[in-house]
mmCIF file as Biopython writes it, N, C-alpha, C and O atoms, coordinates in Angstrom:
data_model
#
loop_
_atom_site.group_PDB
_atom_site.id
_atom_site.type_symbol
_atom_site.label_atom_id
_atom_site.label_alt_id
_atom_site.label_comp_id
_atom_site.label_asym_id
_atom_site.label_entity_id
_atom_site.label_seq_id
_atom_site.pdbx_PDB_ins_code
_atom_site.Cartn_x
_atom_site.Cartn_y
_atom_site.Cartn_z
_atom_site.occupancy
_atom_site.B_iso_or_equiv
_atom_site.auth_seq_id
_atom_site.auth_asym_id
_atom_site.pdbx_PDB_model_num
ATOM 1   N N  . SER A ? 1  ? -18.494 -2.227  -0.975  1.0 0.0 1  A 1 
ATOM 2   C CA . SER A ? 1  ? -18.283 -2.970  -2.204  1.0 0.0 1  A 1 
ATOM 3   C C  . SER A ? 1  ? -16.823 -3.416  -2.293  1.0 0.0 1  A 1 
ATOM 4   O O  . SER A ? 1  ? -15.905 -2.621  -2.091  1.0 0.0 1  A 1 
ATOM 5   N N  . TYR A ? 2  ? -16.626 -4.695  -2.598  1.0 0.0 2  A 1 
ATOM 6   C CA . TYR A ? 2  ? -15.268 -5.215  -2.743  1.0 0.0 2  A 1 
ATOM 7   C C  . TYR A ? 2  ? -14.616 -4.710  -4.025  1.0 0.0 2  A 1 
ATOM 8   O O  . TYR A ? 2  ? -13.392 -4.751  -4.148  1.0 0.0 2  A 1 
ATOM 9   N N  . ALA A ? 3  ? -15.414 -4.234  -4.984  1.0 0.0 3  A 1 
ATOM 10  C CA . ALA A ? 3  ? -14.850 -3.771  -6.262  1.0 0.0 3  A 1 
ATOM 11  C C  . ALA A ? 3  ? -13.940 -2.564  -6.062  1.0 0.0 3  A 1 
ATOM 12  O O  . ALA A ? 3  ? -13.163 -2.238  -6.960  1.0 0.0 3  A 1 
ATOM 13  N N  . SER A ? 4  ? -14.010 -1.902  -4.933  1.0 0.0 4  A 1 
ATOM 14  C CA . SER A ? 4  ? -13.147 -0.748  -4.690  1.0 0.0 4  A 1 
ATOM 15  C C  . SER A ? 4  ? -11.864 -1.145  -3.949  1.0 0.0 4  A 1 
ATOM 16  O O  . SER A ? 4  ? -11.042 -0.280  -3.646  1.0 0.0 4  A 1 
ATOM 17  N N  . GLU A ? 5  ? -11.678 -2.429  -3.656  1.0 0.0 5  A 1 
ATOM 18  C CA . GLU A ? 5  ? -10.488 -2.917  -2.965  1.0 0.0 5  A 1 
ATOM 19  C C  . GLU A ? 5  ? -9.382  -3.165  -3.972  1.0 0.0 5  A 1 
ATOM 20  O O  . GLU A ? 5  ? -9.485  -4.101  -4.765  1.0 0.0 5  A 1 
ATOM 21  N N  . PRO A ? 6  ? -8.302  -2.342  -3.972  1.0 0.0 6  A 1 
ATOM 22  C CA . PRO A ? 6  ? -7.276  -2.462  -5.027  1.0 0.0 6  A 1 
ATOM 23  C C  . PRO A ? 6  ? -6.467  -3.757  -4.971  1.0 0.0 6  A 1 
ATOM 24  O O  . PRO A ? 6  ? -5.852  -4.128  -5.971  1.0 0.0 6  A 1 
ATOM 25  N N  . ASP A ? 7  ? -6.449  -4.451  -3.839  1.0 0.0 7  A 1 
ATOM 26  C CA . ASP A ? 7  ? -5.679  -5.696  -3.749  1.0 0.0 7  A 1 
ATOM 27  C C  . ASP A ? 7  ? -6.520  -6.952  -4.022  1.0 0.0 7  A 1 
ATOM 28  O O  . ASP A ? 7  ? -6.019  -8.071  -3.907  1.0 0.0 7  A 1 
ATOM 29  N N  . ALA A ? 8  ? -7.780  -6.767  -4.380  1.0 0.0 8  A 1 
ATOM 30  C CA . ALA A ? 8  ? -8.681  -7.913  -4.613  1.0 0.0 8  A 1 
ATOM 31  C C  . ALA A ? 8  ? -8.428  -8.505  -5.998  1.0 0.0 8  A 1 
ATOM 32  O O  . ALA A ? 8  ? -8.180  -7.791  -6.970  1.0 0.0 8  A 1 
ATOM 33  N N  . HIS A ? 9  ? -8.500  -9.823  -6.050  1.0 0.0 9  A 1 
ATOM 34  C CA . HIS A ? 9  ? -8.438  -10.568 -7.321  1.0 0.0 9  A 1 
ATOM 35  C C  . HIS A ? 9  ? -9.753  -11.321 -7.426  1.0 0.0 9  A 1 
ATOM 36  O O  . HIS A ? 9  ? -10.147 -12.001 -6.479  1.0 0.0 9  A 1 
ATOM 37  N N  . TYR A ? 10 ? -10.428 -11.217 -8.535  1.0 0.0 10 A 1 
ATOM 38  C CA . TYR A ? 10 ? -11.717 -11.863 -8.746  1.0 0.0 10 A 1 
ATOM 39  C C  . TYR A ? 10 ? -11.512 -13.082 -9.631  1.0 0.0 10 A 1 
ATOM 40  O O  . TYR A ? 10 ? -11.133 -12.950 -10.794 1.0 0.0 10 A 1 
ATOM 41  N N  . VAL A ? 11 ? -11.759 -14.255 -9.091  1.0 0.0 11 A 1 
ATOM 42  C CA . VAL A ? 11 ? -11.545 -15.502 -9.825  1.0 0.0 11 A 1 
ATOM 43  C C  . VAL A ? 11 ? -12.922 -16.072 -10.195 1.0 0.0 11 A 1 
ATOM 44  O O  . VAL A ? 11 ? -13.781 -16.271 -9.336  1.0 0.0 11 A 1 
ATOM 45  N N  . LEU A ? 12 ? -13.106 -16.324 -11.483 1.0 0.0 12 A 1 
ATOM 46  C CA . LEU A ? 12 ? -14.364 -16.885 -11.980 1.0 0.0 12 A 1 
ATOM 47  C C  . LEU A ? 12 ? -14.080 -18.250 -12.586 1.0 0.0 12 A 1 
ATOM 48  O O  . LEU A ? 12 ? -13.125 -18.429 -13.341 1.0 0.0 12 A 1 
ATOM 49  N N  . ILE A ? 13 ? -14.930 -19.207 -12.240 1.0 0.0 13 A 1 
ATOM 50  C CA . ILE A ? 13 ? -14.810 -20.553 -12.798 1.0 0.0 13 A 1 
ATOM 51  C C  . ILE A ? 13 ? -16.116 -20.860 -13.525 1.0 0.0 13 A 1 
ATOM 52  O O  . ILE A ? 13 ? -17.181 -20.916 -12.909 1.0 0.0 13 A 1 
ATOM 53  N N  . SER A ? 14 ? -16.025 -21.055 -14.829 1.0 0.0 14 A 1 
ATOM 54  C CA . SER A ? 14 ? -17.195 -21.369 -15.631 1.0 0.0 14 A 1 
ATOM 55  C C  . SER A ? 14 ? -17.402 -22.876 -15.627 1.0 0.0 14 A 1 
ATOM 56  O O  . SER A ? 14 ? -16.464 -23.647 -15.827 1.0 0.0 14 A 1 
ATOM 57  N N  . THR A ? 15 ? -18.633 -23.279 -15.398 1.0 0.0 15 A 1 
ATOM 58  C CA . THR A ? 15 ? -18.980 -24.706 -15.494 1.0 0.0 15 A 1 
ATOM 59  C C  . THR A ? 15 ? -19.945 -24.921 -16.660 1.0 0.0 15 A 1 
ATOM 60  O O  . THR A ? 15 ? -20.697 -25.894 -16.692 1.0 0.0 15 A 1 
ATOM 61  N N  . ARG A ? 16 ? -19.906 -24.000 -17.606 1.0 0.0 16 A 1 
ATOM 62  C CA . ARG A ? 16 ? -20.780 -24.072 -18.792 1.0 0.0 16 A 1 
ATOM 63  C C  . ARG A ? 16 ? -20.603 -25.402 -19.503 1.0 0.0 16 A 1 
ATOM 64  O O  . ARG A ? 16 ? -21.593 -26.021 -19.893 1.0 0.0 16 A 1 
ATOM 65  N N  . ASP A ? 17 ? -19.373 -25.857 -19.681 1.0 0.0 17 A 1 
ATOM 66  C CA . ASP A ? 17 ? -19.074 -27.125 -20.311 1.0 0.0 17 A 1 
ATOM 67  C C  . ASP A ? 17 ? -18.673 -28.105 -19.209 1.0 0.0 17 A 1 
ATOM 68  O O  . ASP A ? 17 ? -17.604 -27.943 -18.620 1.0 0.0 17 A 1 
ATOM 69  N N  . PRO A ? 18 ? -19.491 -29.113 -18.912 1.0 0.0 18 A 1 
ATOM 70  C CA . PRO A ? 18 ? -19.171 -30.035 -17.812 1.0 0.0 18 A 1 
ATOM 71  C C  . PRO A ? 18 ? -17.885 -30.824 -18.023 1.0 0.0 18 A 1 
ATOM 72  O O  . PRO A ? 18 ? -17.330 -31.353 -17.059 1.0 0.0 18 A 1 
ATOM 73  N N  . GLU A ? 19 ? -17.398 -30.918 -19.255 1.0 0.0 19 A 1 
ATOM 74  C CA . GLU A ? 19 ? -16.162 -31.668 -19.552 1.0 0.0 19 A 1 
ATOM 75  C C  . GLU A ? 19 ? -14.913 -30.810 -19.374 1.0 0.0 19 A 1 
ATOM 76  O O  . GLU A ? 19 ? -13.820 -31.355 -19.220 1.0 0.0 19 A 1 
ATOM 77  N N  . ARG A ? 20 ? -15.044 -29.486 -19.391 1.0 0.0 20 A 1 
ATOM 78  C CA . ARG A ? 20 ? -13.891 -28.604 -19.327 1.0 0.0 20 A 1 
ATOM 79  C C  . ARG A ? 20 ? -14.258 -27.338 -18.576 1.0 0.0 20 A 1 
ATOM 80  O O  . ARG A ? 20 ? -15.089 -26.560 -19.046 1.0 0.0 20 A 1 
ATOM 81  N N  . HIS A ? 21 ? -13.662 -27.122 -17.435 1.0 0.0 21 A 1 
ATOM 82  C CA . HIS A ? 21 ? -13.909 -25.921 -16.643 1.0 0.0 21 A 1 
ATOM 83  C C  . HIS A ? 21 ? -12.950 -24.824 -17.071 1.0 0.0 21 A 1 
ATOM 84  O O  . HIS A ? 21 ? -11.778 -25.072 -17.354 1.0 0.0 21 A 1 
ATOM 85  N N  . GLU A ? 22 ? -13.470 -23.613 -17.110 1.0 0.0 22 A 1 
ATOM 86  C CA . GLU A ? 22 ? -12.671 -22.461 -17.525 1.0 0.0 22 A 1 
ATOM 87  C C  . GLU A ? 22 ? -12.440 -21.569 -16.303 1.0 0.0 22 A 1 
ATOM 88  O O  . GLU A ? 22 ? -13.393 -21.213 -15.610 1.0 0.0 22 A 1 
ATOM 89  N N  . LEU A ? 23 ? -11.201 -21.211 -16.037 1.0 0.0 23 A 1 
ATOM 90  C CA . LEU A ? 23 ? -10.848 -20.386 -14.886 1.0 0.0 23 A 1 
ATOM 91  C C  . LEU A ? 23 ? -10.195 -19.101 -15.369 1.0 0.0 23 A 1 
ATOM 92  O O  . LEU A ? 23 ? -9.256  -19.134 -16.164 1.0 0.0 23 A 1 
ATOM 93  N N  . ARG A ? 24 ? -10.699 -17.961 -14.883 1.0 0.0 24 A 1 
ATOM 94  C CA . ARG A ? 24 ? -10.121 -16.668 -15.248 1.0 0.0 24 A 1 
ATOM 95  C C  . ARG A ? 24 ? -10.029 -15.798 -14.005 1.0 0.0 24 A 1 
ATOM 96  O O  . ARG A ? 24 ? -10.811 -15.945 -13.066 1.0 0.0 24 A 1 
ATOM 97  N N  . SER A ? 25 ? -9.056  -14.884 -14.014 1.0 0.0 25 A 1 
ATOM 98  C CA . SER A ? 25 ? -8.858  -13.982 -12.900 1.0 0.0 25 A 1 
ATOM 99  C C  . SER A ? 25 ? -8.855  -12.543 -13.416 1.0 0.0 25 A 1 
ATOM 100 O O  . SER A ? 25 ? -8.314  -12.241 -14.480 1.0 0.0 25 A 1 
ATOM 101 N N  . TYR A ? 26 ? -9.486  -11.657 -12.617 1.0 0.0 26 A 1 
ATOM 102 C CA . TYR A ? 26 ? -9.597  -10.257 -13.007 1.0 0.0 26 A 1 
ATOM 103 C C  . TYR A ? 26 ? -9.233  -9.362  -11.841 1.0 0.0 26 A 1 
ATOM 104 O O  . TYR A ? 26 ? -9.342  -9.760  -10.682 1.0 0.0 26 A 1 
ATOM 105 N N  . ARG A ? 27 ? -8.802  -8.155  -12.154 1.0 0.0 27 A 1 
ATOM 106 C CA . ARG A ? 27 ? -8.601  -7.098  -11.143 1.0 0.0 27 A 1 
ATOM 107 C C  . ARG A ? 27 ? -9.360  -5.870  -11.620 1.0 0.0 27 A 1 
ATOM 108 O O  . ARG A ? 27 ? -9.518  -5.652  -12.821 1.0 0.0 27 A 1 
ATOM 109 N N  . ILE A ? 28 ? -9.826  -5.075  -10.671 1.0 0.0 28 A 1 
ATOM 110 C CA . ILE A ? 28 ? -10.494 -3.828  -10.992 1.0 0.0 28 A 1 
ATOM 111 C C  . ILE A ? 28 ? -9.707  -2.722  -10.308 1.0 0.0 28 A 1 
ATOM 112 O O  . ILE A ? 28 ? -9.689  -2.645  -9.080  1.0 0.0 28 A 1 
ATOM 113 N N  . LEU A ? 29 ? -9.062  -1.871  -11.081 1.0 0.0 29 A 1 
ATOM 114 C CA . LEU A ? 29 ? -8.274  -0.757  -10.563 1.0 0.0 29 A 1 
ATOM 115 C C  . LEU A ? 29 ? -8.782  0.526   -11.202 1.0 0.0 29 A 1 
ATOM 116 O O  . LEU A ? 29 ? -8.804  0.645   -12.427 1.0 0.0 29 A 1 
ATOM 117 N N  . ASP A ? 30 ? -9.186  1.478   -10.387 1.0 0.0 30 A 1 
ATOM 118 C CA . ASP A ? 30 ? -9.705  2.756   -10.867 1.0 0.0 30 A 1 
ATOM 119 C C  . ASP A ? 30 ? -10.847 2.550   -11.876 1.0 0.0 30 A 1 
ATOM 120 O O  . ASP A ? 30 ? -10.945 3.285   -12.859 1.0 0.0 30 A 1 
ATOM 121 N N  . GLY A ? 31 ? -11.697 1.563   -11.634 1.0 0.0 31 A 1 
ATOM 122 C CA . GLY A ? 31 ? -12.841 1.320   -12.486 1.0 0.0 31 A 1 
ATOM 123 C C  . GLY A ? 31 ? -12.532 0.590   -13.772 1.0 0.0 31 A 1 
ATOM 124 O O  . GLY A ? 31 ? -13.431 0.389   -14.589 1.0 0.0 31 A 1 
ATOM 125 N N  . VAL A ? 32 ? -11.290 0.185   -13.979 1.0 0.0 32 A 1 
ATOM 126 C CA . VAL A ? 32 ? -10.882 -0.526  -15.201 1.0 0.0 32 A 1 
ATOM 127 C C  . VAL A ? 32 ? -10.698 -2.017  -14.865 1.0 0.0 32 A 1 
ATOM 128 O O  . VAL A ? 32 ? -9.924  -2.377  -13.977 1.0 0.0 32 A 1 
ATOM 129 N N  . VAL A ? 33 ? -11.423 -2.866  -15.592 1.0 0.0 33 A 1 
ATOM 130 C CA . VAL A ? 33 ? -11.335 -4.311  -15.391 1.0 0.0 33 A 1 
ATOM 131 C C  . VAL A ? 33 ? -10.254 -4.862  -16.303 1.0 0.0 33 A 1 
ATOM 132 O O  . VAL A ? 33 ? -10.257 -4.620  -17.510 1.0 0.0 33 A 1 
ATOM 133 N N  . THR A ? 34 ? -9.314  -5.620  -15.701 1.0 0.0 34 A 1 
ATOM 134 C CA . THR A ? 34 ? -8.210  -6.214  -16.438 1.0 0.0 34 A 1 
ATOM 135 C C  . THR A ? 34 ? -8.111  -7.691  -16.144 1.0 0.0 34 A 1 
ATOM 136 O O  . THR A ? 34 ? -8.079  -8.098  -14.982 1.0 0.0 34 A 1 
ATOM 137 N N  . GLU A ? 35 ? -8.063  -8.504  -17.199 1.0 0.0 35 A 1 
ATOM 138 C CA . GLU A ? 35 ? -7.877  -9.944  -16.987 1.0 0.0 35 A 1 
ATOM 139 C C  . GLU A ? 35 ? -6.427  -10.217 -16.684 1.0 0.0 35 A 1 
ATOM 140 O O  . GLU A ? 35 ? -5.536  -9.640  -17.308 1.0 0.0 35 A 1 
ATOM 141 N N  . GLU A ? 36 ? -6.178  -11.107 -15.715 1.0 0.0 36 A 1 
ATOM 142 C CA . GLU A ? 36 ? -4.827  -11.479 -15.323 1.0 0.0 36 A 1 
ATOM 143 C C  . GLU A ? 36 ? -4.498  -12.877 -15.818 1.0 0.0 36 A 1 
ATOM 144 O O  . GLU A ? 36 ? -5.394  -13.710 -15.955 1.0 0.0 36 A 1 
ATOM 145 N N  . PRO A ? 37 ? -3.236  -13.146 -16.088 1.0 0.0 37 A 1 
ATOM 146 C CA . PRO A ? 37 ? -2.870  -14.515 -16.430 1.0 0.0 37 A 1 
ATOM 147 C C  . PRO A ? 37 ? -2.966  -15.406 -15.189 1.0 0.0 37 A 1 
ATOM 148 O O  . PRO A ? 37 ? -2.687  -14.967 -14.073 1.0 0.0 37 A 1 
ATOM 149 N N  . VAL A ? 38 ? -3.357  -16.638 -15.397 1.0 0.0 38 A 1 
ATOM 150 C CA . VAL A ? 38 ? -3.454  -17.614 -14.312 1.0 0.0 38 A 1 
ATOM 151 C C  . VAL A ? 38 ? -2.493  -18.740 -14.602 1.0 0.0 38 A 1 
ATOM 152 O O  . VAL A ? 38 ? -2.505  -19.308 -15.694 1.0 0.0 38 A 1 
ATOM 153 N N  . THR A ? 39 ? -1.650  -19.070 -13.623 1.0 0.0 39 A 1 
ATOM 154 C CA . THR A ? 39 ? -0.721  -20.187 -13.743 1.0 0.0 39 A 1 
ATOM 155 C C  . THR A ? 39 ? -1.068  -21.211 -12.682 1.0 0.0 39 A 1 
ATOM 156 O O  . THR A ? 39 ? -1.117  -20.892 -11.494 1.0 0.0 39 A 1 
ATOM 157 N N  . ILE A ? 40 ? -1.306  -22.429 -13.105 1.0 0.0 40 A 1 
ATOM 158 C CA . ILE A ? 40 ? -1.644  -23.495 -12.165 1.0 0.0 40 A 1 
ATOM 159 C C  . ILE A ? 40 ? -0.356  -24.294 -11.942 1.0 0.0 40 A 1 
ATOM 160 O O  . ILE A ? 40 ? 0.270   -24.759 -12.895 1.0 0.0 40 A 1 
ATOM 161 N N  . VAL A ? 41 ? 0.030   -24.447 -10.667 1.0 0.0 41 A 1 
ATOM 162 C CA . VAL A ? 41 ? 1.275   -25.118 -10.333 1.0 0.0 41 A 1 
ATOM 163 C C  . VAL A ? 41 ? 0.994   -26.278 -9.389  1.0 0.0 41 A 1 
ATOM 164 O O  . VAL A ? 41 ? -0.072  -26.352 -8.777  1.0 0.0 41 A 1 
ATOM 165 N N  . ASP A ? 42 ? 1.962   -27.183 -9.278  1.0 0.0 42 A 1 
ATOM 166 C CA . ASP A ? 42 ? 1.826   -28.338 -8.408  1.0 0.0 42 A 1 
ATOM 167 C C  . ASP A ? 42 ? 1.886   -27.947 -6.931  1.0 0.0 42 A 1 
ATOM 168 O O  . ASP A ? 42 ? 1.147   -28.485 -6.106  1.0 0.0 42 A 1 
ATOM 169 N N  . SER A ? 43 ? 2.778   -26.998 -6.608  1.0 0.0 43 A 1 
ATOM 170 C CA . SER A ? 43 ? 2.910   -26.563 -5.228  1.0 0.0 43 A 1 
ATOM 171 C C  . SER A ? 43 ? 3.456   -25.152 -5.185  1.0 0.0 43 A 1 
ATOM 172 O O  . SER A ? 43 ? 3.944   -24.639 -6.192  1.0 0.0 43 A 1 
ATOM 173 N N  . TYR A ? 44 ? 3.377   -24.531 -4.041  1.0 0.0 44 A 1 
ATOM 174 C CA . TYR A ? 44 ? 3.874   -23.170 -3.878  1.0 0.0 44 A 1 
ATOM 175 C C  . TYR A ? 44 ? 5.375   -23.086 -4.150  1.0 0.0 44 A 1 
ATOM 176 O O  . TYR A ? 44 ? 5.841   -22.113 -4.742  1.0 0.0 44 A 1 
ATOM 177 N N  . GLU A ? 45 ? 6.124   -24.081 -3.732  1.0 0.0 45 A 1 
ATOM 178 C CA . GLU A ? 45 ? 7.576   -24.089 -3.976  1.0 0.0 45 A 1 
ATOM 179 C C  . GLU A ? 45 ? 7.869   -24.061 -5.460  1.0 0.0 45 A 1 
ATOM 180 O O  . GLU A ? 45 ? 8.781   -23.363 -5.903  1.0 0.0 45 A 1 
ATOM 181 N N  . THR A ? 46 ? 7.102   -24.814 -6.230  1.0 0.0 46 A 1 
ATOM 182 C CA . THR A ? 46 ? 7.262   -24.809 -7.691  1.0 0.0 46 A 1 
ATOM 183 C C  . THR A ? 46 ? 6.952   -23.433 -8.249  1.0 0.0 46 A 1 
ATOM 184 O O  . THR A ? 46 ? 7.646   -22.954 -9.146  1.0 0.0 46 A 1 
ATOM 185 N N  . ALA A ? 47 ? 5.917   -22.792 -7.726  1.0 0.0 47 A 1 
ATOM 186 C CA . ALA A ? 47 ? 5.542   -21.456 -8.187  1.0 0.0 47 A 1 
ATOM 187 C C  . ALA A ? 47 ? 6.619   -20.445 -7.864  1.0 0.0 47 A 1 
ATOM 188 O O  . ALA A ? 47 ? 6.914   -19.582 -8.690  1.0 0.0 47 A 1 
ATOM 189 N N  . SER A ? 48 ? 7.216   -20.527 -6.685  1.0 0.0 48 A 1 
ATOM 190 C CA . SER A ? 48 ? 8.277   -19.590 -6.315  1.0 0.0 48 A 1 
ATOM 191 C C  . SER A ? 48 ? 9.470   -19.740 -7.229  1.0 0.0 48 A 1 
ATOM 192 O O  . SER A ? 48 ? 10.047  -18.738 -7.651  1.0 0.0 48 A 1 
ATOM 193 N N  . ALA A ? 49 ? 9.854   -20.951 -7.546  1.0 0.0 49 A 1 
ATOM 194 C CA . ALA A ? 49 ? 11.007  -21.182 -8.421  1.0 0.0 49 A 1 
ATOM 195 C C  . ALA A ? 49 ? 10.700  -20.662 -9.833  1.0 0.0 49 A 1 
ATOM 196 O O  . ALA A ? 49 ? 11.583  -20.120 -10.498 1.0 0.0 49 A 1 
ATOM 197 N N  . ALA A ? 50 ? 9.474   -20.822 -10.282 1.0 0.0 50 A 1 
ATOM 198 C CA . ALA A ? 50 ? 9.108   -20.388 -11.639 1.0 0.0 50 A 1 
ATOM 199 C C  . ALA A ? 50 ? 9.131   -18.881 -11.753 1.0 0.0 50 A 1 
ATOM 200 O O  . ALA A ? 50 ? 9.542   -18.357 -12.788 1.0 0.0 50 A 1 
ATOM 201 N N  . THR A ? 51 ? 8.701   -18.157 -10.721 1.0 0.0 51 A 1 
ATOM 202 C CA . THR A ? 51 ? 8.644   -16.704 -10.800 1.0 0.0 51 A 1 
ATOM 203 C C  . THR A ? 51 ? 10.025  -16.061 -10.675 1.0 0.0 51 A 1 
ATOM 204 O O  . THR A ? 51 ? 10.186  -14.898 -11.047 1.0 0.0 51 A 1 
ATOM 205 N N  . GLU A ? 52 ? 11.005  -16.766 -10.171 1.0 0.0 52 A 1 
ATOM 206 C CA . GLU A ? 52 ? 12.354  -16.206 -10.071 1.0 0.0 52 A 1 
ATOM 207 C C  . GLU A ? 52 ? 12.949  -15.939 -11.445 1.0 0.0 52 A 1 
ATOM 208 O O  . GLU A ? 52 ? 13.820  -15.079 -11.581 1.0 0.0 52 A 1 
ATOM 209 N N  . ASN A ? 53 ? 12.496  -16.659 -12.463 1.0 0.0 53 A 1 
ATOM 210 C CA . ASN A ? 53 ? 13.037  -16.505 -13.803 1.0 0.0 53 A 1 
ATOM 211 C C  . ASN A ? 53 ? 12.256  -15.511 -14.655 1.0 0.0 53 A 1 
ATOM 212 O O  . ASN A ? 53 ? 12.578  -15.317 -15.827 1.0 0.0 53 A 1 
ATOM 213 N N  . VAL A ? 54 ? 11.237  -14.883 -14.084 1.0 0.0 54 A 1 
ATOM 214 C CA . VAL A ? 54 ? 10.402  -13.932 -14.848 1.0 0.0 54 A 1 
ATOM 215 C C  . VAL A ? 54 ? 11.032  -12.550 -14.771 1.0 0.0 54 A 1 
ATOM 216 O O  . VAL A ? 54 ? 11.386  -12.078 -13.690 1.0 0.0 54 A 1 
ATOM 217 N N  . ASN A ? 55 ? 11.170  -11.902 -15.928 1.0 0.0 55 A 1 
ATOM 218 C CA . ASN A ? 55 ? 11.737  -10.540 -15.962 1.0 0.0 55 A 1 
ATOM 219 C C  . ASN A ? 55 ? 10.662  -9.513  -15.908 1.0 0.0 55 A 1 
ATOM 220 O O  . ASN A ? 55 ? 10.950  -8.316  -15.927 1.0 0.0 55 A 1 
#
């Protein structure tokens, strides 16, 4: 079961509303499901620069 893999991220994309897709990410650690924030960036370089300013 992948649910026991501590480094796994589970990404779900809802197509319930054809006009607006919903994307969410979750992790399962020690049986606890936690939703993660998702940041959509233009490129990896942009993402790297953005995370340098996060405390």
